[in-house]
Chimera marker file (.cmm) of the C-alpha trace (Angstrom):
<marker_set name="trace">
<marker id="1" x="0.001" y="0.010" z="0.101" r="1" g="1" b="0" radius="0.5"/>
<marker id="2" x="2.902" y="2.452" z="0.746" r="1" g="1" b="0" radius="0.5"/>
<marker id="3" x="4.535" y="1.709" z="-2.529" r="1" g="1" b="0" radius="0.5"/>
<marker id="4" x="1.271" y="2.390" z="-4.374" r="1" g="1" b="0" radius="0.5"/>
<marker id="5" x="0.717" y="5.650" z="-2.428" r="1" g="1" b="0" radius="0.5"/>
<marker id="6" x="4.350" y="6.695" z="-3.256" r="1" g="1" b="0" radius="0.5"/>
<marker id="7" x="3.939" y="5.682" z="-6.813" r="1" g="1" b="0" radius="0.5"/>
<marker id="8" x="0.864" y="7.872" z="-7.248" r="1" g="1" b="0" radius="0.5"/>
<marker id="9" x="2.293" y="10.867" z="-5.499" r="1" g="1" b="0" radius="0.5"/>
<marker id="10" x="5.772" y="10.745" z="-7.221" r="1" g="1" b="0" radius="0.5"/>
<marker id="11" x="4.439" y="10.034" z="-10.653" r="1" g="1" b="0" radius="0.5"/>
<marker id="12" x="2.504" y="13.232" z="-10.642" r="1" g="1" b="0" radius="0.5"/>
<marker id="13" x="5.566" y="15.422" z="-11.098" r="1" g="1" b="0" radius="0.5"/>
<marker id="14" x="6.583" y="16.395" z="-14.656" r="1" g="1" b="0" radius="0.5"/>
<marker id="15" x="10.191" y="17.024" z="-13.581" r="1" g="1" b="0" radius="0.5"/>
<marker id="16" x="10.918" y="13.318" z="-13.460" r="1" g="1" b="0" radius="0.5"/>
<marker id="17" x="10.102" y="10.128" z="-15.479" r="1" g="1" b="0" radius="0.5"/>
<marker id="18" x="8.731" y="7.606" z="-12.957" r="1" g="1" b="0" radius="0.5"/>
<marker id="19" x="9.660" y="3.976" z="-13.102" r="1" g="1" b="0" radius="0.5"/>
<marker id="20" x="8.354" y="1.209" z="-10.877" r="1" g="1" b="0" radius="0.5"/>
<marker id="21" x="10.552" y="-1.989" z="-10.597" r="1" g="1" b="0" radius="0.5"/>
<marker id="22" x="13.221" y="-0.513" z="-12.889" r="1" g="1" b="0" radius="0.5"/>
<marker id="23" x="16.114" y="-3.069" z="-13.585" r="1" g="1" b="0" radius="0.5"/>
<marker id="24" x="19.143" y="-1.646" z="-12.121" r="1" g="1" b="0" radius="0.5"/>
<marker id="25" x="22.375" y="-3.076" z="-10.787" r="1" g="1" b="0" radius="0.5"/>
<marker id="26" x="21.388" y="-6.634" z="-10.987" r="1" g="1" b="0" radius="0.5"/>
<marker id="27" x="17.984" y="-6.247" z="-9.270" r="1" g="1" b="0" radius="0.5"/>
<marker id="28" x="14.824" y="-4.197" z="-9.522" r="1" g="1" b="0" radius="0.5"/>
<marker id="29" x="14.507" y="-0.840" z="-7.820" r="1" g="1" b="0" radius="0.5"/>
<marker id="30" x="10.976" y="-0.238" z="-6.300" r="1" g="1" b="0" radius="0.5"/>
<marker id="31" x="10.975" y="3.332" z="-7.619" r="1" g="1" b="0" radius="0.5"/>
<marker id="32" x="13.286" y="5.149" z="-9.863" r="1" g="1" b="0" radius="0.5"/>
<marker id="33" x="12.877" y="8.796" z="-10.721" r="1" g="1" b="0" radius="0.5"/>
<marker id="34" x="14.913" y="9.836" z="-13.799" r="1" g="1" b="0" radius="0.5"/>
<marker id="35" x="15.224" y="13.549" z="-14.627" r="1" g="1" b="0" radius="0.5"/>
<marker id="36" x="13.050" y="14.677" z="-17.618" r="1" g="1" b="0" radius="0.5"/>
<marker id="37" x="16.049" y="16.288" z="-19.334" r="1" g="1" b="0" radius="0.5"/>
<marker id="38" x="14.241" y="16.916" z="-22.685" r="1" g="1" b="0" radius="0.5"/>
<marker id="39" x="11.966" y="19.363" z="-20.845" r="1" g="1" b="0" radius="0.5"/>
<marker id="40" x="14.087" y="20.538" z="-17.981" r="1" g="1" b="0" radius="0.5"/>
<marker id="41" x="17.699" y="20.510" z="-19.151" r="1" g="1" b="0" radius="0.5"/>
<marker id="42" x="19.120" y="21.950" z="-15.910" r="1" g="1" b="0" radius="0.5"/>
<marker id="43" x="17.999" y="19.159" z="-13.512" r="1" g="1" b="0" radius="0.5"/>
<marker id="44" x="21.115" y="17.392" z="-12.152" r="1" g="1" b="0" radius="0.5"/>
<marker id="45" x="19.532" y="15.005" z="-9.682" r="1" g="1" b="0" radius="0.5"/>
<marker id="46" x="17.749" y="11.613" z="-9.864" r="1" g="1" b="0" radius="0.5"/>
<marker id="47" x="16.429" y="9.296" z="-7.243" r="1" g="1" b="0" radius="0.5"/>
<marker id="48" x="16.301" y="5.553" z="-6.733" r="1" g="1" b="0" radius="0.5"/>
<marker id="49" x="14.021" y="4.331" z="-3.836" r="1" g="1" b="0" radius="0.5"/>
<marker id="50" x="14.103" y="0.911" z="-2.125" r="1" g="1" b="0" radius="0.5"/>
<marker id="51" x="11.270" y="0.042" z="0.324" r="1" g="1" b="0" radius="0.5"/>
<marker id="52" x="11.376" y="-2.614" z="2.926" r="1" g="1" b="0" radius="0.5"/>
<marker id="53" x="8.477" y="-3.617" z="5.360" r="1" g="1" b="0" radius="0.5"/>
<marker id="54" x="8.995" y="-5.038" z="8.864" r="1" g="1" b="0" radius="0.5"/>
<marker id="55" x="6.564" y="-7.157" z="10.628" r="1" g="1" b="0" radius="0.5"/>
<marker id="56" x="8.386" y="-6.696" z="14.124" r="1" g="1" b="0" radius="0.5"/>
<marker id="57" x="8.289" y="-3.505" z="16.084" r="1" g="1" b="0" radius="0.5"/>
<marker id="58" x="12.035" y="-2.725" z="15.843" r="1" g="1" b="0" radius="0.5"/>
<marker id="59" x="14.059" y="-2.044" z="12.684" r="1" g="1" b="0" radius="0.5"/>
<marker id="60" x="15.928" y="-5.344" z="11.849" r="1" g="1" b="0" radius="0.5"/>
<marker id="61" x="19.516" y="-4.390" z="11.247" r="1" g="1" b="0" radius="0.5"/>
<marker id="62" x="19.877" y="-7.037" z="8.588" r="1" g="1" b="0" radius="0.5"/>
<marker id="63" x="17.005" y="-5.697" z="6.636" r="1" g="1" b="0" radius="0.5"/>
<marker id="64" x="18.166" y="-2.165" z="6.904" r="1" g="1" b="0" radius="0.5"/>
<marker id="65" x="21.604" y="-3.183" z="5.774" r="1" g="1" b="0" radius="0.5"/>
<marker id="66" x="20.194" y="-5.092" z="2.861" r="1" g="1" b="0" radius="0.5"/>
<marker id="67" x="18.009" y="-2.167" z="1.799" r="1" g="1" b="0" radius="0.5"/>
<marker id="68" x="20.992" y="0.154" z="1.907" r="1" g="1" b="0" radius="0.5"/>
<marker id="69" x="23.217" y="-2.213" z="-0.003" r="1" g="1" b="0" radius="0.5"/>
<marker id="70" x="20.489" y="-2.675" z="-2.672" r="1" g="1" b="0" radius="0.5"/>
<marker id="71" x="19.930" y="1.038" z="-3.168" r="1" g="1" b="0" radius="0.5"/>
<marker id="72" x="23.626" y="1.655" z="-3.318" r="1" g="1" b="0" radius="0.5"/>
<marker id="73" x="24.042" y="-0.963" z="-6.126" r="1" g="1" b="0" radius="0.5"/>
<marker id="74" x="20.962" y="0.452" z="-8.019" r="1" g="1" b="0" radius="0.5"/>
<marker id="75" x="22.122" y="4.157" z="-7.816" r="1" g="1" b="0" radius="0.5"/>
<marker id="76" x="25.510" y="3.053" z="-9.044" r="1" g="1" b="0" radius="0.5"/>
<marker id="77" x="24.156" y="1.415" z="-12.094" r="1" g="1" b="0" radius="0.5"/>
<marker id="78" x="26.352" y="1.776" z="-15.271" r="1" g="1" b="0" radius="0.5"/>
<marker id="79" x="23.453" y="2.355" z="-17.580" r="1" g="1" b="0" radius="0.5"/>
<marker id="80" x="22.120" y="5.248" z="-15.492" r="1" g="1" b="0" radius="0.5"/>
<marker id="81" x="25.765" y="6.765" z="-15.381" r="1" g="1" b="0" radius="0.5"/>
<marker id="82" x="25.988" y="6.427" z="-19.250" r="1" g="1" b="0" radius="0.5"/>
<marker id="83" x="22.404" y="7.747" z="-19.942" r="1" g="1" b="0" radius="0.5"/>
<marker id="84" x="22.633" y="10.623" z="-17.461" r="1" g="1" b="0" radius="0.5"/>
<marker id="85" x="26.215" y="11.754" z="-17.564" r="1" g="1" b="0" radius="0.5"/>
<marker id="86" x="25.677" y="15.037" z="-15.708" r="1" g="1" b="0" radius="0.5"/>
<marker id="87" x="23.044" y="13.728" z="-13.179" r="1" g="1" b="0" radius="0.5"/>
<marker id="88" x="23.777" y="12.647" z="-9.576" r="1" g="1" b="0" radius="0.5"/>
<marker id="89" x="21.557" y="9.832" z="-8.270" r="1" g="1" b="0" radius="0.5"/>
<marker id="90" x="20.538" y="9.683" z="-4.758" r="1" g="1" b="0" radius="0.5"/>
<marker id="91" x="19.543" y="6.288" z="-3.386" r="1" g="1" b="0" radius="0.5"/>
<marker id="92" x="16.987" y="6.264" z="-0.530" r="1" g="1" b="0" radius="0.5"/>
<marker id="93" x="16.389" y="3.046" z="1.530" r="1" g="1" b="0" radius="0.5"/>
<marker id="94" x="13.090" y="3.412" z="3.369" r="1" g="1" b="0" radius="0.5"/>
<marker id="95" x="12.131" y="0.848" z="5.973" r="1" g="1" b="0" radius="0.5"/>
<marker id="96" x="8.600" y="0.893" z="7.373" r="1" g="1" b="0" radius="0.5"/>
<marker id="97" x="6.631" y="-0.797" z="10.061" r="1" g="1" b="0" radius="0.5"/>
<marker id="98" x="2.974" y="-0.479" z="9.111" r="1" g="1" b="0" radius="0.5"/>
<marker id="99" x="2.692" y="3.215" z="8.046" r="1" g="1" b="0" radius="0.5"/>
<marker id="100" x="5.488" y="4.358" z="10.293" r="1" g="1" b="0" radius="0.5"/>
<marker id="101" x="8.952" y="5.142" z="8.669" r="1" g="1" b="0" radius="0.5"/>
<marker id="102" x="11.434" y="3.469" z="11.136" r="1" g="1" b="0" radius="0.5"/>
<marker id="103" x="14.599" y="3.924" z="9.059" r="1" g="1" b="0" radius="0.5"/>
<marker id="104" x="15.774" y="6.178" z="6.242" r="1" g="1" b="0" radius="0.5"/>
<marker id="105" x="19.240" y="5.948" z="4.721" r="1" g="1" b="0" radius="0.5"/>
<marker id="106" x="20.484" y="8.123" z="1.761" r="1" g="1" b="0" radius="0.5"/>
<marker id="107" x="23.271" y="7.109" z="-0.577" r="1" g="1" b="0" radius="0.5"/>
<marker id="108" x="24.550" y="9.626" z="-3.145" r="1" g="1" b="0" radius="0.5"/>
<marker id="109" x="26.237" y="8.231" z="-6.251" r="1" g="1" b="0" radius="0.5"/>
<marker id="110" x="28.365" y="10.420" z="-8.323" r="1" g="1" b="0" radius="0.5"/>
<marker id="111" x="28.453" y="10.191" z="-12.096" r="1" g="1" b="0" radius="0.5"/>
<marker id="112" x="31.707" y="10.790" z="-14.012" r="1" g="1" b="0" radius="0.5"/>
<marker id="113" x="30.868" y="14.331" z="-15.084" r="1" g="1" b="0" radius="0.5"/>
<marker id="114" x="29.376" y="15.758" z="-11.894" r="1" g="1" b="0" radius="0.5"/>
<link id1="1" id2="2" r="1" g="1" b="0" radius="0.2"/>
<link id1="2" id2="3" r="1" g="1" b="0" radius="0.2"/>
<link id1="3" id2="4" r="1" g="1" b="0" radius="0.2"/>
<link id1="4" id2="5" r="1" g="1" b="0" radius="0.2"/>
<link id1="5" id2="6" r="1" g="1" b="0" radius="0.2"/>
<link id1="6" id2="7" r="1" g="1" b="0" radius="0.2"/>
<link id1="7" id2="8" r="1" g="1" b="0" radius="0.2"/>
<link id1="8" id2="9" r="1" g="1" b="0" radius="0.2"/>
<link id1="9" id2="10" r="1" g="1" b="0" radius="0.2"/>
<link id1="10" id2="11" r="1" g="1" b="0" radius="0.2"/>
<link id1="11" id2="12" r="1" g="1" b="0" radius="0.2"/>
<link id1="12" id2="13" r="1" g="1" b="0" radius="0.2"/>
<link id1="13" id2="14" r="1" g="1" b="0" radius="0.2"/>
<link id1="14" id2="15" r="1" g="1" b="0" radius="0.2"/>
<link id1="15" id2="16" r="1" g="1" b="0" radius="0.2"/>
<link id1="16" id2="17" r="1" g="1" b="0" radius="0.2"/>
<link id1="17" id2="18" r="1" g="1" b="0" radius="0.2"/>
<link id1="18" id2="19" r="1" g="1" b="0" radius="0.2"/>
<link id1="19" id2="20" r="1" g="1" b="0" radius="0.2"/>
<link id1="20" id2="21" r="1" g="1" b="0" radius="0.2"/>
<link id1="21" id2="22" r="1" g="1" b="0" radius="0.2"/>
<link id1="22" id2="23" r="1" g="1" b="0" radius="0.2"/>
<link id1="23" id2="24" r="1" g="1" b="0" radius="0.2"/>
<link id1="24" id2="25" r="1" g="1" b="0" radius="0.2"/>
<link id1="25" id2="26" r="1" g="1" b="0" radius="0.2"/>
<link id1="26" id2="27" r="1" g="1" b="0" radius="0.2"/>
<link id1="27" id2="28" r="1" g="1" b="0" radius="0.2"/>
<link id1="28" id2="29" r="1" g="1" b="0" radius="0.2"/>
<link id1="29" id2="30" r="1" g="1" b="0" radius="0.2"/>
<link id1="30" id2="31" r="1" g="1" b="0" radius="0.2"/>
<link id1="31" id2="32" r="1" g="1" b="0" radius="0.2"/>
<link id1="32" id2="33" r="1" g="1" b="0" radius="0.2"/>
<link id1="33" id2="34" r="1" g="1" b="0" radius="0.2"/>
<link id1="34" id2="35" r="1" g="1" b="0" radius="0.2"/>
<link id1="35" id2="36" r="1" g="1" b="0" radius="0.2"/>
<link id1="36" id2="37" r="1" g="1" b="0" radius="0.2"/>
<link id1="37" id2="38" r="1" g="1" b="0" radius="0.2"/>
<link id1="38" id2="39" r="1" g="1" b="0" radius="0.2"/>
<link id1="39" id2="40" r="1" g="1" b="0" radius="0.2"/>
<link id1="40" id2="41" r="1" g="1" b="0" radius="0.2"/>
<link id1="41" id2="42" r="1" g="1" b="0" radius="0.2"/>
<link id1="42" id2="43" r="1" g="1" b="0" radius="0.2"/>
<link id1="43" id2="44" r="1" g="1" b="0" radius="0.2"/>
<link id1="44" id2="45" r="1" g="1" b="0" radius="0.2"/>
<link id1="45" id2="46" r="1" g="1" b="0" radius="0.2"/>
<link id1="46" id2="47" r="1" g="1" b="0" radius="0.2"/>
<link id1="47" id2="48" r="1" g="1" b="0" radius="0.2"/>
<link id1="48" id2="49" r="1" g="1" b="0" radius="0.2"/>
<link id1="49" id2="50" r="1" g="1" b="0" radius="0.2"/>
<link id1="50" id2="51" r="1" g="1" b="0" radius="0.2"/>
<link id1="51" id2="52" r="1" g="1" b="0" radius="0.2"/>
<link id1="52" id2="53" r="1" g="1" b="0" radius="0.2"/>
<link id1="53" id2="54" r="1" g="1" b="0" radius="0.2"/>
<link id1="54" id2="55" r="1" g="1" b="0" radius="0.2"/>
<link id1="55" id2="56" r="1" g="1" b="0" radius="0.2"/>
<link id1="56" id2="57" r="1" g="1" b="0" radius="0.2"/>
<link id1="57" id2="58" r="1" g="1" b="0" radius="0.2"/>
<link id1="58" id2="59" r="1" g="1" b="0" radius="0.2"/>
<link id1="59" id2="60" r="1" g="1" b="0" radius="0.2"/>
<link id1="60" id2="61" r="1" g="1" b="0" radius="0.2"/>
<link id1="61" id2="62" r="1" g="1" b="0" radius="0.2"/>
<link id1="62" id2="63" r="1" g="1" b="0" radius="0.2"/>
<link id1="63" id2="64" r="1" g="1" b="0" radius="0.2"/>
<link id1="64" id2="65" r="1" g="1" b="0" radius="0.2"/>
<link id1="65" id2="66" r="1" g="1" b="0" radius="0.2"/>
<link id1="66" id2="67" r="1" g="1" b="0" radius="0.2"/>
<link id1="67" id2="68" r="1" g="1" b="0" radius="0.2"/>
<link id1="68" id2="69" r="1" g="1" b="0" radius="0.2"/>
<link id1="69" id2="70" r="1" g="1" b="0" radius="0.2"/>
<link id1="70" id2="71" r="1" g="1" b="0" radius="0.2"/>
<link id1="71" id2="72" r="1" g="1" b="0" radius="0.2"/>
<link id1="72" id2="73" r="1" g="1" b="0" radius="0.2"/>
<link id1="73" id2="74" r="1" g="1" b="0" radius="0.2"/>
<link id1="74" id2="75" r="1" g="1" b="0" radius="0.2"/>
<link id1="75" id2="76" r="1" g="1" b="0" radius="0.2"/>
<link id1="76" id2="77" r="1" g="1" b="0" radius="0.2"/>
<link id1="77" id2="78" r="1" g="1" b="0" radius="0.2"/>
<link id1="78" id2="79" r="1" g="1" b="0" radius="0.2"/>
<link id1="79" id2="80" r="1" g="1" b="0" radius="0.2"/>
<link id1="80" id2="81" r="1" g="1" b="0" radius="0.2"/>
<link id1="81" id2="82" r="1" g="1" b="0" radius="0.2"/>
<link id1="82" id2="83" r="1" g="1" b="0" radius="0.2"/>
<link id1="83" id2="84" r="1" g="1" b="0" radius="0.2"/>
<link id1="84" id2="85" r="1" g="1" b="0" radius="0.2"/>
<link id1="85" id2="86" r="1" g="1" b="0" radius="0.2"/>
<link id1="86" id2="87" r="1" g="1" b="0" radius="0.2"/>
<link id1="87" id2="88" r="1" g="1" b="0" radius="0.2"/>
<link id1="88" id2="89" r="1" g="1" b="0" radius="0.2"/>
<link id1="89" id2="90" r="1" g="1" b="0" radius="0.2"/>
<link id1="90" id2="91" r="1" g="1" b="0" radius="0.2"/>
<link id1="91" id2="92" r="1" g="1" b="0" radius="0.2"/>
<link id1="92" id2="93" r="1" g="1" b="0" radius="0.2"/>
<link id1="93" id2="94" r="1" g="1" b="0" radius="0.2"/>
<link id1="94" id2="95" r="1" g="1" b="0" radius="0.2"/>
<link id1="95" id2="96" r="1" g="1" b="0" radius="0.2"/>
<link id1="96" id2="97" r="1" g="1" b="0" radius="0.2"/>
<link id1="97" id2="98" r="1" g="1" b="0" radius="0.2"/>
<link id1="98" id2="99" r="1" g="1" b="0" radius="0.2"/>
<link id1="99" id2="100" r="1" g="1" b="0" radius="0.2"/>
<link id1="100" id2="101" r="1" g="1" b="0" radius="0.2"/>
<link id1="101" id2="102" r="1" g="1" b="0" radius="0.2"/>
<link id1="102" id2="103" r="1" g="1" b="0" radius="0.2"/>
<link id1="103" id2="104" r="1" g="1" b="0" radius="0.2"/>
<link id1="104" id2="105" r="1" g="1" b="0" radius="0.2"/>
<link id1="105" id2="106" r="1" g="1" b="0" radius="0.2"/>
<link id1="106" id2="107" r="1" g="1" b="0" radius="0.2"/>
<link id1="107" id2="108" r="1" g="1" b="0" radius="0.2"/>
<link id1="108" id2="109" r="1" g="1" b="0" radius="0.2"/>
<link id1="109" id2="110" r="1" g="1" b="0" radius="0.2"/>
<link id1="110" id2="111" r="1" g="1" b="0" radius="0.2"/>
<link id1="111" id2="112" r="1" g="1" b="0" radius="0.2"/>
<link id1="112" id2="113" r="1" g="1" b="0" radius="0.2"/>
<link id1="113" id2="114" r="1" g="1" b="0" radius="0.2"/>
</marker_set>
């Protein structure tokens, strides 16, 4: 449900091209926001978001580490770097328990030309 809400909310922007389950870095990123450079040539940021859901009350360190590792791998994807040479992608690992965000980790990947 959270992924659906975020998809509806984030896909409404005209500044980014929204992708759900985009193949990156040997896996599938839950959400990828690529800058709409044909319309907005000055945008220099993109976002890759990985969502995890916990059943227990406390954030599980293994799941947090897994989400961070996944988003790091996705944001460093070679195809993104080649396609968006002047764009810096930020990876966000979001861990939820129910509707509550219990952990957020940001990873910034720098492309060759930034």
